[in-house]
C-alpha positions as CSV (number, residue, x, y, z in Angstrom):
1,X,56.2,77.7,166.5
2,X,54.3,77.6,163.5
3,X,54.9,81.2,162.2
4,X,59.0,80.9,162.2
5,X,58.8,77.1,160.5
6,X,56.8,78.6,157.7
7,X,59.1,81.4,157.7
8,X,62.5,78.2,157.3
9,X,60.1,77.0,154.9
10,X,59.6,79.8,152.9
11,X,63.7,80.8,152.9
12,X,64.3,77.4,151.9
13,X,61.8,77.6,149.0
14,X,63.4,81.0,147.9
15,X,66.9,79.5,148.2
16,X,66.0,76.7,145.6
17,X,64.5,78.5,143.1
18,X,67.1,80.7,142.9
19,X,69.3,77.9,142.9
20,X,67.5,76.5,140.1
21,X,67.1,79.7,138.3
22,X,70.6,80.4,138.5
23,X,71.3,77.0,137.2
24,X,69.0,77.9,134.5
25,X,70.7,81.0,133.0
26,X,74.0,79.3,132.5
27,X,72.2,76.6,131.1
28,X,71.4,79.1,128.1
29,X,74.5,81.3,128.2
30,X,76.3,77.6,127.5
31,X,73.8,77.0,124.8
32,X,74.2,80.7,123.3
33,X,78.0,80.7,123.5
34,X,77.9,77.0,121.7
35,X,75.4,77.6,118.8
36,X,77.4,80.9,118.0
37,X,77.1,81.1,114.8
38,X,81.5,81.3,113.0
39,X,82.1,84.4,112.7
40,X,84.5,84.9,109.3
41,X,87.3,85.5,109.6
């Protein structure tokens, strides 16, 4: 029973970590777009 609980806890931690990583990448992409230098026409 303890092993199953530990496995579920580890899986939940992995999901949370993945979500934060995705949010961080999205934030970096947004900043890269917002601070992209203006190219002359």
